[in-house]
mmCIF file as gemmi writes it, N, C-alpha and C atoms, coordinates in Angstrom:
data_model
loop_
_atom_site.group_PDB
_atom_site.id
_atom_site.type_symbol
_atom_site.label_atom_id
_atom_site.label_alt_id
_atom_site.label_comp_id
_atom_site.label_asym_id
_atom_site.label_entity_id
_atom_site.label_seq_id
_atom_site.pdbx_PDB_ins_code
_atom_site.Cartn_x
_atom_site.Cartn_y
_atom_site.Cartn_z
_atom_site.occupancy
_atom_site.B_iso_or_equiv
_atom_site.pdbx_formal_charge
_atom_site.auth_seq_id
_atom_site.auth_asym_id
_atom_site.pdbx_PDB_model_num
ATOM 1 N N . MET Axp A 1 ? 124.954 66.341 -63.447 1 0 ? 1 A 1
ATOM 2 C CA . MET Axp A 1 ? 124.81 65.294 -62.909 1 0 ? 1 A 1
ATOM 3 C C . MET Axp A 1 ? 125.749 64.341 -61.954 1 0 ? 1 A 1
ATOM 4 N N . GLN Axp A 2 ? 125.592 63.908 -61.163 1 0 ? 2 A 1
ATOM 5 C CA . GLN Axp A 2 ? 127.056 63.698 -60.03 1 0 ? 2 A 1
ATOM 6 C C . GLN Axp A 2 ? 126.404 61.818 -60.945 1 0 ? 2 A 1
ATOM 7 N N . GLN Axp A 3 ? 128.448 61.513 -60.892 1 0 ? 3 A 1
ATOM 8 C CA . GLN Axp A 3 ? 129.072 60.252 -61.394 1 0 ? 3 A 1
ATOM 9 C C . GLN Axp A 3 ? 129.176 59.901 -59.986 1 0 ? 3 A 1
ATOM 10 N N . GLU Axp A 4 ? 128.375 58.684 -59.761 1 0 ? 4 A 1
ATOM 11 C CA . GLU Axp A 4 ? 128.786 57.674 -58.429 1 0 ? 4 A 1
ATOM 12 C C . GLU Axp A 4 ? 130.225 55.958 -58.35 1 0 ? 4 A 1
ATOM 13 N N . TRP Axp A 5 ? 130.772 56.734 -58.082 1 0 ? 5 A 1
ATOM 14 C CA . TRP Axp A 5 ? 132.082 55.265 -58.069 1 0 ? 5 A 1
ATOM 15 C C . TRP Axp A 5 ? 131.096 54.315 -56.851 1 0 ? 5 A 1
ATOM 16 N N . LYS Axp A 6 ? 131.927 53.415 -57.405 1 0 ? 6 A 1
ATOM 17 C CA . LYS Axp A 6 ? 132.126 52.238 -56.931 1 0 ? 6 A 1
ATOM 18 C C . LYS Axp A 6 ? 133.736 52.149 -56.223 1 0 ? 6 A 1
ATOM 19 N N . GLU Axp A 7 ? 133.576 51.732 -54.795 1 0 ? 7 A 1
ATOM 20 C CA . GLU Axp A 7 ? 134.825 52.21 -55.201 1 0 ? 7 A 1
ATOM 21 C C . GLU Axp A 7 ? 134.775 49.869 -55.018 1 0 ? 7 A 1
ATOM 22 N N . GLU Axp A 8 ? 136.313 49.019 -54.769 1 0 ? 8 A 1
ATOM 23 C CA . GLU Axp A 8 ? 136.897 48.423 -55.139 1 0 ? 8 A 1
ATOM 24 C C . GLU Axp A 8 ? 138.349 48.909 -53.909 1 0 ? 8 A 1
ATOM 25 N N . TRP Axp A 9 ? 138.064 46.848 -52.771 1 0 ? 9 A 1
ATOM 26 C CA . TRP Axp A 9 ? 139.552 47.388 -51.896 1 0 ? 9 A 1
ATOM 27 C C . TRP Axp A 9 ? 139.896 45.685 -52.485 1 0 ? 9 A 1
ATOM 28 N N . THR Axp A 10 ? 141.305 45.611 -51.879 1 0 ? 10 A 1
ATOM 29 C CA . THR Axp A 10 ? 141.931 44.844 -52.053 1 0 ? 10 A 1
ATOM 30 C C . THR Axp A 10 ? 141.776 44.227 -50.324 1 0 ? 10 A 1
ATOM 31 N N . ILE Axp A 11 ? 141.109 43.102 -49.427 1 0 ? 11 A 1
ATOM 32 C CA . ILE Axp A 11 ? 141.23 43.436 -47.537 1 0 ? 11 A 1
ATOM 33 C C . ILE Axp A 11 ? 142.516 42.052 -47.631 1 0 ? 11 A 1
ATOM 34 N N . ILE Axp A 12 ? 143.858 41.92 -47.004 1 0 ? 12 A 1
ATOM 35 C CA . ILE Axp A 12 ? 144.602 41.095 -46.889 1 0 ? 12 A 1
ATOM 36 C C . ILE Axp A 12 ? 144.274 40.916 -45.431 1 0 ? 12 A 1
ATOM 37 N N . GLU Axp A 13 ? 143.633 39.079 -44.933 1 0 ? 13 A 1
ATOM 38 C CA . GLU Axp A 13 ? 143.65 38.881 -43.598 1 0 ? 13 A 1
ATOM 39 C C . GLU Axp A 13 ? 144.441 37.071 -43.744 1 0 ? 13 A 1
ATOM 40 N N . GLY Axp A 14 ? 144.908 37.097 -41.687 1 0 ? 14 A 1
ATOM 41 C CA . GLY Axp A 14 ? 145.376 35.798 -41.787 1 0 ? 14 A 1
ATOM 42 C C . GLY Axp A 14 ? 146.78 35.64 -42.147 1 0 ? 14 A 1
ATOM 43 N N . LEU Axp A 15 ? 147.498 36.491 -41.947 1 0 ? 15 A 1
ATOM 44 C CA . LEU Axp A 15 ? 148.618 36.501 -42.839 1 0 ? 15 A 1
ATOM 45 C C . LEU Axp A 15 ? 149.522 36.581 -40.734 1 0 ? 15 A 1
ATOM 46 N N . PRO Axp A 16 ? 150.632 35.863 -41.073 1 0 ? 16 A 1
ATOM 47 C CA . PRO Axp A 16 ? 151.408 35.265 -39.779 1 0 ? 16 A 1
ATOM 48 C C . PRO Axp A 16 ? 151.538 36.581 -39.278 1 0 ? 16 A 1
ATOM 49 N N . ASP Axp A 17 ? 151.936 36.34 -38.234 1 0 ? 17 A 1
ATOM 50 C CA . ASP Axp A 17 ? 152.388 38.528 -36.292 1 0 ? 17 A 1
ATOM 51 C C . ASP Axp A 17 ? 153.657 37.514 -37.409 1 0 ? 17 A 1
ATOM 52 N N . LYS Axp A 18 ? 154.425 37.523 -38.032 1 0 ? 18 A 1
ATOM 53 C CA . LYS Axp A 18 ? 156.344 37.93 -37.641 1 0 ? 18 A 1
ATOM 54 C C . LYS Axp A 18 ? 156.194 38.862 -38.497 1 0 ? 18 A 1
ATOM 55 N N . LEU Axp A 19 ? 155.256 38.522 -39.902 1 0 ? 19 A 1
ATOM 56 C CA . LEU Axp A 19 ? 155.741 39.008 -41.102 1 0 ? 19 A 1
ATOM 57 C C . LEU Axp A 19 ? 155.415 40.77 -40.811 1 0 ? 19 A 1
ATOM 58 N N . ASP Axp A 20 ? 156.261 40.659 -41.692 1 0 ? 20 A 1
ATOM 59 C CA . ASP Axp A 20 ? 157.163 42.524 -41.603 1 0 ? 20 A 1
ATOM 60 C C . ASP Axp A 20 ? 155.666 43.89 -41.809 1 0 ? 20 A 1
ATOM 61 N N . PHE Axp A 21 ? 153.87 43.562 -41.481 1 0 ? 21 A 1
ATOM 62 C CA . PHE Axp A 21 ? 153.6 44.431 -42.15 1 0 ? 21 A 1
ATOM 63 C C . PHE Axp A 21 ? 153.651 45.601 -43.201 1 0 ? 21 A 1
ATOM 64 N N . GLU Axp A 22 ? 154.192 46.314 -41.999 1 0 ? 22 A 1
ATOM 65 C CA . GLU Axp A 22 ? 155.735 47.43 -43.331 1 0 ? 22 A 1
ATOM 66 C C . GLU Axp A 22 ? 155.597 47.263 -44.466 1 0 ? 22 A 1
ATOM 67 N N . LYS Axp A 23 ? 156.296 46.857 -44.497 1 0 ? 23 A 1
ATOM 68 C CA . LYS Axp A 23 ? 157.016 46.777 -45.366 1 0 ? 23 A 1
ATOM 69 C C . LYS Axp A 23 ? 157.071 45.504 -46.657 1 0 ? 23 A 1
ATOM 70 N N . VAL Axp A 24 ? 155.982 44.866 -46.232 1 0 ? 24 A 1
ATOM 71 C CA . VAL Axp A 24 ? 154.994 44.008 -47.558 1 0 ? 24 A 1
ATOM 72 C C . VAL Axp A 24 ? 153.867 45.95 -47.453 1 0 ? 24 A 1
ATOM 73 N N . VAL Axp A 25 ? 153.46 45.966 -46.833 1 0 ? 25 A 1
ATOM 74 C CA . VAL Axp A 25 ? 152.354 47.255 -47.5 1 0 ? 25 A 1
ATOM 75 C C . VAL Axp A 25 ? 152.373 47.898 -48.697 1 0 ? 25 A 1
ATOM 76 N N . LYS Axp A 26 ? 154.175 48.616 -48.049 1 0 ? 26 A 1
ATOM 77 C CA . LYS Axp A 26 ? 155.052 49.169 -48.819 1 0 ? 26 A 1
ATOM 78 C C . LYS Axp A 26 ? 155.455 48.682 -50.334 1 0 ? 26 A 1
ATOM 79 N N . VAL Axp A 27 ? 155.635 46.954 -50.354 1 0 ? 27 A 1
ATOM 80 C CA . VAL Axp A 27 ? 156.186 46.641 -51.965 1 0 ? 27 A 1
ATOM 81 C C . VAL Axp A 27 ? 154.804 47.02 -52.617 1 0 ? 27 A 1
ATOM 82 N N . PHE Axp A 28 ? 153.447 46.068 -51.954 1 0 ? 28 A 1
ATOM 83 C CA . PHE Axp A 28 ? 152.195 46.251 -52.964 1 0 ? 28 A 1
ATOM 84 C C . PHE Axp A 28 ? 151.624 47.806 -52.872 1 0 ? 28 A 1
ATOM 85 N N . LYS Axp A 29 ? 151.762 49.262 -52.595 1 0 ? 29 A 1
ATOM 86 C CA . LYS Axp A 29 ? 151.637 49.958 -52.629 1 0 ? 29 A 1
ATOM 87 C C . LYS Axp A 29 ? 152.133 50.812 -53.745 1 0 ? 29 A 1
ATOM 88 N N . THR Axp A 30 ? 153.981 50.478 -53.783 1 0 ? 30 A 1
ATOM 89 C CA . THR Axp A 30 ? 155.208 50.395 -54.914 1 0 ? 30 A 1
ATOM 90 C C . THR Axp A 30 ? 153.939 49.85 -56.025 1 0 ? 30 A 1
ATOM 91 N N . GLN Axp A 31 ? 154.056 48.217 -56.199 1 0 ? 31 A 1
ATOM 92 C CA . GLN Axp A 31 ? 153.747 47.267 -57.084 1 0 ? 31 A 1
ATOM 93 C C . GLN Axp A 31 ? 152.923 47.786 -58.437 1 0 ? 31 A 1
ATOM 94 N N . PHE Axp A 32 ? 151.594 48.246 -57.22 1 0 ? 32 A 1
ATOM 95 C CA . PHE Axp A 32 ? 150.119 47.978 -57.45 1 0 ? 32 A 1
ATOM 96 C C . PHE Axp A 32 ? 149.935 49.536 -57.925 1 0 ? 32 A 1
ATOM 97 N N . CYS Axp A 33 ? 150.566 50.327 -57.488 1 0 ? 33 A 1
ATOM 98 C CA . CYS Axp A 33 ? 150.281 52.092 -57.49 1 0 ? 33 A 1
ATOM 99 C C . CYS Axp A 33 ? 149.276 52.072 -57.258 1 0 ? 33 A 1
ATOM 100 N N . CYS Axp A 34 ? 149.155 51.721 -54.986 1 0 ? 34 A 1
ATOM 101 C CA . CYS Axp A 34 ? 148.175 51.773 -55.271 1 0 ? 34 A 1
ATOM 102 C C . CYS Axp A 34 ? 147.488 52.756 -53.757 1 0 ? 34 A 1
ATOM 103 N N . ASN Axp A 35 ? 146.873 52.647 -52.971 1 0 ? 35 A 1
ATOM 104 C CA . ASN Axp A 35 ? 147.431 52.893 -51.381 1 0 ? 35 A 1
ATOM 105 C C . ASN Axp A 35 ? 146.455 51.913 -50.522 1 0 ? 35 A 1
ATOM 106 N N . GLY Axp A 36 ? 147.495 52.119 -49.238 1 0 ? 36 A 1
ATOM 107 C CA . GLY Axp A 36 ? 146.872 50.572 -48.49 1 0 ? 36 A 1
ATOM 108 C C . GLY Axp A 36 ? 147.526 50.869 -47.398 1 0 ? 36 A 1
ATOM 109 N N . VAL Axp A 37 ? 146.881 50.578 -45.596 1 0 ? 37 A 1
ATOM 110 C CA . VAL Axp A 37 ? 146.732 50.569 -45.263 1 0 ? 37 A 1
ATOM 111 C C . VAL Axp A 37 ? 147.108 49.334 -44.82 1 0 ? 37 A 1
ATOM 112 N N . ILE Axp A 38 ? 147.699 49.528 -43.036 1 0 ? 38 A 1
ATOM 113 C CA . ILE Axp A 38 ? 147.715 48.493 -41.346 1 0 ? 38 A 1
ATOM 114 C C . ILE Axp A 38 ? 145.557 48.742 -41.116 1 0 ? 38 A 1
ATOM 115 N N . ILE Axp A 39 ? 145.139 47.849 -40.487 1 0 ? 39 A 1
ATOM 116 C CA . ILE Axp A 39 ? 144.157 48.033 -40.026 1 0 ? 39 A 1
ATOM 117 C C . ILE Axp A 39 ? 143.978 46.95 -38.733 1 0 ? 39 A 1
ATOM 118 N N . GLU Axp A 40 ? 143.87 47.053 -37.15 1 0 ? 40 A 1
ATOM 119 C CA . GLU Axp A 40 ? 143.931 46.38 -36.398 1 0 ? 40 A 1
ATOM 120 C C . GLU Axp A 40 ? 142.641 46.182 -35.83 1 0 ? 40 A 1
ATOM 121 N N . ASP Axp A 41 ? 141.811 44.499 -36.376 1 0 ? 41 A 1
ATOM 122 C CA . ASP Axp A 41 ? 141.154 43.999 -36.063 1 0 ? 41 A 1
ATOM 123 C C . ASP Axp A 41 ? 141.56 43.088 -35.023 1 0 ? 41 A 1
ATOM 124 N N . PRO Axp A 42 ? 140.524 43.776 -33.911 1 0 ? 42 A 1
ATOM 125 C CA . PRO Axp A 42 ? 140.638 42 -32.778 1 0 ? 42 A 1
ATOM 126 C C . PRO Axp A 42 ? 139.95 41.241 -32.644 1 0 ? 42 A 1
ATOM 127 N N . ASN Axp A 43 ? 139.309 40.615 -34.195 1 0 ? 43 A 1
ATOM 128 C CA . ASN Axp A 43 ? 138.672 39.365 -34.254 1 0 ? 43 A 1
ATOM 129 C C . ASN Axp A 43 ? 139.573 39.155 -34.99 1 0 ? 43 A 1
ATOM 130 N N . VAL Axp A 44 ? 141.595 39.648 -35.586 1 0 ? 44 A 1
ATOM 131 C CA . VAL Axp A 44 ? 141.2 38.413 -36.992 1 0 ? 44 A 1
ATOM 132 C C . VAL Axp A 44 ? 143.043 39.005 -36.458 1 0 ? 44 A 1
ATOM 133 N N . GLY Axp A 45 ? 143.033 40.328 -35.788 1 0 ? 45 A 1
ATOM 134 C CA . GLY Axp A 45 ? 144.844 40.631 -36.207 1 0 ? 45 A 1
ATOM 135 C C . GLY Axp A 45 ? 144.925 41.617 -36.842 1 0 ? 45 A 1
ATOM 136 N N . LYS Axp A 46 ? 145.669 41.809 -37.823 1 0 ? 46 A 1
ATOM 137 C CA . LYS Axp A 46 ? 146.449 42.848 -38.681 1 0 ? 46 A 1
ATOM 138 C C . LYS Axp A 46 ? 145.643 42.378 -39.754 1 0 ? 46 A 1
ATOM 139 N N . VAL Axp A 47 ? 145.019 43.793 -40.25 1 0 ? 47 A 1
ATOM 140 C CA . VAL Axp A 47 ? 144.632 43.312 -41.549 1 0 ? 47 A 1
ATOM 141 C C . VAL Axp A 47 ? 145.01 44.341 -42.773 1 0 ? 47 A 1
ATOM 142 N N . ILE Axp A 48 ? 145.473 43.774 -44.038 1 0 ? 48 A 1
ATOM 143 C CA . ILE Axp A 48 ? 146.139 45.104 -45.09 1 0 ? 48 A 1
ATOM 144 C C . ILE Axp A 48 ? 144.851 45.022 -45.898 1 0 ? 48 A 1
ATOM 145 N N . GLN Axp A 49 ? 144.94 46.044 -46.214 1 0 ? 49 A 1
ATOM 146 C CA . GLN Axp A 49 ? 143.583 47.172 -47.274 1 0 ? 49 A 1
ATOM 147 C C . GLN Axp A 49 ? 144.354 47.137 -48.585 1 0 ? 49 A 1
ATOM 148 N N . LEU Axp A 50 ? 143.551 47.304 -49.463 1 0 ? 50 A 1
ATOM 149 C CA . LEU Axp A 50 ? 144.657 48.079 -50.991 1 0 ? 50 A 1
ATOM 150 C C . LEU Axp A 50 ? 143.437 48.86 -52.161 1 0 ? 50 A 1
ATOM 151 N N . GLN Axp A 51 ? 143.15 49.723 -51.461 1 0 ? 51 A 1
ATOM 152 C CA . GLN Axp A 51 ? 142.402 50.082 -52.412 1 0 ? 51 A 1
ATOM 153 C C . GLN Axp A 51 ? 142.647 49.525 -54.16 1 0 ? 51 A 1
ATOM 154 N N . GLY Axp A 52 ? 141.551 48.77 -54.583 1 0 ? 52 A 1
ATOM 155 C CA . GLY Axp A 52 ? 141.26 48.333 -56.106 1 0 ? 52 A 1
ATOM 156 C C . GLY Axp A 52 ? 141.57 46.802 -55.689 1 0 ? 52 A 1
ATOM 157 N N . SER Axp A 53 ? 141.17 46.548 -56.448 1 0 ? 53 A 1
ATOM 158 C CA . SER Axp A 53 ? 141.384 45.06 -57.395 1 0 ? 53 A 1
ATOM 159 C C . SER Axp A 53 ? 142.32 44.895 -57.324 1 0 ? 53 A 1
ATOM 160 N N . HIS Axp A 54 ? 142.992 44.231 -57.036 1 0 ? 54 A 1
ATOM 161 C CA . HIS Axp A 54 ? 144.863 43.85 -56.473 1 0 ? 54 A 1
ATOM 162 C C . HIS Axp A 54 ? 145.346 41.88 -55.879 1 0 ? 54 A 1
ATOM 163 N N . HIS Axp A 55 ? 143.647 41.386 -56.402 1 0 ? 55 A 1
ATOM 164 C CA . HIS Axp A 55 ? 144.046 39.851 -55.653 1 0 ? 55 A 1
ATOM 165 C C . HIS Axp A 55 ? 145.413 39.308 -56.326 1 0 ? 55 A 1
ATOM 166 N N . GLU Axp A 56 ? 144.561 39.44 -57.844 1 0 ? 56 A 1
ATOM 167 C CA . GLU Axp A 56 ? 146.215 37.945 -58.924 1 0 ? 56 A 1
ATOM 168 C C . GLU Axp A 56 ? 147.448 38.44 -58.049 1 0 ? 56 A 1
ATOM 169 N N . GLY Axp A 57 ? 147.815 39.952 -58.219 1 0 ? 57 A 1
ATOM 170 C CA . GLY Axp A 57 ? 149.054 40.215 -57.623 1 0 ? 57 A 1
ATOM 171 C C . GLY Axp A 57 ? 149.476 40.249 -56.313 1 0 ? 57 A 1
ATOM 172 N N . VAL Axp A 58 ? 148.515 40.006 -55.22 1 0 ? 58 A 1
ATOM 173 C CA . VAL Axp A 58 ? 148.983 39.629 -53.671 1 0 ? 58 A 1
ATOM 174 C C . VAL Axp A 58 ? 148.758 38.168 -54.325 1 0 ? 58 A 1
ATOM 175 N N . ILE Axp A 59 ? 148.422 37.787 -54.438 1 0 ? 59 A 1
ATOM 176 C CA . ILE Axp A 59 ? 148.688 36.422 -55.04 1 0 ? 59 A 1
ATOM 177 C C . ILE Axp A 59 ? 149.4 35.519 -54.721 1 0 ? 59 A 1
ATOM 178 N N . ARG Axp A 60 ? 150.038 36.097 -55.99 1 0 ? 60 A 1
ATOM 179 C CA . ARG Axp A 60 ? 152.028 35.55 -56.666 1 0 ? 60 A 1
ATOM 180 C C . ARG Axp A 60 ? 152.502 36.168 -56.401 1 0 ? 60 A 1
ATOM 181 N N . PHE Axp A 61 ? 152.521 37.3 -55.193 1 0 ? 61 A 1
ATOM 182 C CA . PHE Axp A 61 ? 153.196 38.276 -54.221 1 0 ? 61 A 1
ATOM 183 C C . PHE Axp A 61 ? 153.477 37.704 -52.763 1 0 ? 61 A 1
ATOM 184 N N . LEU Axp A 62 ? 152.216 36.774 -52.022 1 0 ? 62 A 1
ATOM 185 C CA . LEU Axp A 62 ? 152.619 36.178 -51.203 1 0 ? 62 A 1
ATOM 186 C C . LEU Axp A 62 ? 152.928 34.522 -51.299 1 0 ? 62 A 1
ATOM 187 N N . VAL Axp A 63 ? 153.06 33.999 -52.353 1 0 ? 63 A 1
ATOM 188 C CA . VAL Axp A 63 ? 153.071 32.92 -53.178 1 0 ? 63 A 1
ATOM 189 C C . VAL Axp A 63 ? 154.913 32.236 -53.033 1 0 ? 63 A 1
ATOM 190 N N . SER Axp A 64 ? 155.414 33.565 -53.579 1 0 ? 64 A 1
ATOM 191 C CA . SER Axp A 64 ? 156.866 34.039 -54.236 1 0 ? 64 A 1
ATOM 192 C C . SER Axp A 64 ? 157.002 33.472 -53.49 1 0 ? 64 A 1
ATOM 193 N N . GLU Axp A 65 ? 157.29 34.185 -52.193 1 0 ? 65 A 1
ATOM 194 C CA . GLU Axp A 65 ? 157.958 35.557 -51.414 1 0 ? 65 A 1
ATOM 195 C C . GLU Axp A 65 ? 157.948 33.693 -50.454 1 0 ? 65 A 1
ATOM 196 N N . GLY Axp A 66 ? 156.79 32.259 -50.391 1 0 ? 66 A 1
ATOM 197 C CA . GLY Axp A 66 ? 156.838 31.894 -49.343 1 0 ? 66 A 1
ATOM 198 C C . GLY Axp A 66 ? 156.226 32.494 -48.19 1 0 ? 66 A 1
ATOM 199 N N . ILE Axp A 67 ? 155.238 33.688 -48.131 1 0 ? 67 A 1
ATOM 200 C CA . ILE Axp A 67 ? 154.259 34.208 -46.985 1 0 ? 67 A 1
ATOM 201 C C . ILE Axp A 67 ? 153.281 32.836 -46.86 1 0 ? 67 A 1
ATOM 202 N N . CYS Axp A 68 ? 153.085 32.554 -48.311 1 0 ? 68 A 1
ATOM 203 C CA . CYS Axp A 68 ? 151.54 31.424 -47.844 1 0 ? 68 A 1
ATOM 204 C C . CYS Axp A 68 ? 150.898 30.392 -49.551 1 0 ? 68 A 1
ATOM 205 N N . LYS Axp A 69 ? 151.15 29.07 -49.085 1 0 ? 69 A 1
ATOM 206 C CA . LYS Axp A 69 ? 150.8 28.269 -49.864 1 0 ? 69 A 1
ATOM 207 C C . LYS Axp A 69 ? 149.576 29.358 -50.686 1 0 ? 69 A 1
ATOM 208 N N . LYS Axp A 70 ? 149.5 28.747 -52.82 1 0 ? 70 A 1
ATOM 209 C CA . LYS Axp A 70 ? 148.985 28.803 -53.082 1 0 ? 70 A 1
ATOM 210 C C . LYS Axp A 70 ? 147.288 28.418 -52.7 1 0 ? 70 A 1
ATOM 211 N N . ASP Axp A 71 ? 147.058 27.166 -51.787 1 0 ? 71 A 1
ATOM 212 C CA . ASP Axp A 71 ? 146.017 25.92 -51.526 1 0 ? 71 A 1
ATOM 213 C C . ASP Axp A 71 ? 145.42 27.376 -50.89 1 0 ? 71 A 1
ATOM 214 N N . ALA Axp A 72 ? 146.016 27.219 -49.688 1 0 ? 72 A 1
ATOM 215 C CA . ALA Axp A 72 ? 145.897 27.944 -47.732 1 0 ? 72 A 1
ATOM 216 C C . ALA Axp A 72 ? 145.241 29.367 -48.385 1 0 ? 72 A 1
ATOM 217 N N . ILE Axp A 73 ? 144.61 29.78 -49.436 1 0 ? 73 A 1
ATOM 218 C CA . ILE Axp A 73 ? 144.856 31.542 -50.324 1 0 ? 73 A 1
ATOM 219 C C . ILE Axp A 73 ? 143.068 31.136 -50.455 1 0 ? 73 A 1
ATOM 220 N N . GLU Axp A 74 ? 141.907 32.226 -50.122 1 0 ? 74 A 1
ATOM 221 C CA . GLU Axp A 74 ? 141.321 31.882 -50.309 1 0 ? 74 A 1
ATOM 222 C C . GLU Axp A 74 ? 140.011 33.36 -50.858 1 0 ? 74 A 1
ATOM 223 N N . VAL Axp A 75 ? 139.715 33.666 -52.003 1 0 ? 75 A 1
ATOM 224 C CA . VAL Axp A 75 ? 139.285 35.263 -52.654 1 0 ? 75 A 1
ATOM 225 C C . VAL Axp A 75 ? 137.901 35.04 -52.295 1 0 ? 75 A 1
ATOM 226 N N . HIS Axp A 76 ? 137.703 35.826 -52.117 1 0 ? 76 A 1
ATOM 227 C CA . HIS Axp A 76 ? 136.214 36.145 -51.662 1 0 ? 76 A 1
ATOM 228 C C . HIS Axp A 76 ? 135.389 37.461 -53.03 1 0 ? 76 A 1
ATOM 229 N N . GLY Axp A 77 ? 134.399 37.331 -53.464 1 0 ? 77 A 1
ATOM 230 C CA . GLY Axp A 77 ? 133.954 38.472 -53.719 1 0 ? 77 A 1
ATOM 231 C C . GLY Axp A 77 ? 134.473 38.203 -55.264 1 0 ? 77 A 1
ATOM 232 N N . THR Axp A 78 ? 134.155 39.696 -56.279 1 0 ? 78 A 1
ATOM 233 C CA . THR Axp A 78 ? 134.55 39.165 -58.307 1 0 ? 78 A 1
ATOM 234 C C . THR Axp A 78 ? 135.412 39.028 -58.072 1 0 ? 78 A 1
ATOM 235 N N . VAL Axp A 79 ? 135.69 38.073 -59.159 1 0 ? 79 A 1
ATOM 236 C CA . VAL Axp A 79 ? 137.302 38.069 -59.112 1 0 ? 79 A 1
ATOM 237 C C . VAL Axp A 79 ? 137.581 38.24 -60.036 1 0 ? 79 A 1
């Protein structure tokens, strides 16, 4: 019997271009013990993909580091 796994991903887009994406992904990977990559999307620019559901931690980090304000963040999907 084969078990099916449904993978969850946390997708972060719309961050400022001046942001050091490599540094942010490294922090996320360490803090959340997950895999993460930076994807270049032709429509929205750089996108960070983290394996797993880390939306709450990502929001806390982005707000505490002053990268964006909490009211500017939209969460889509299951919360």
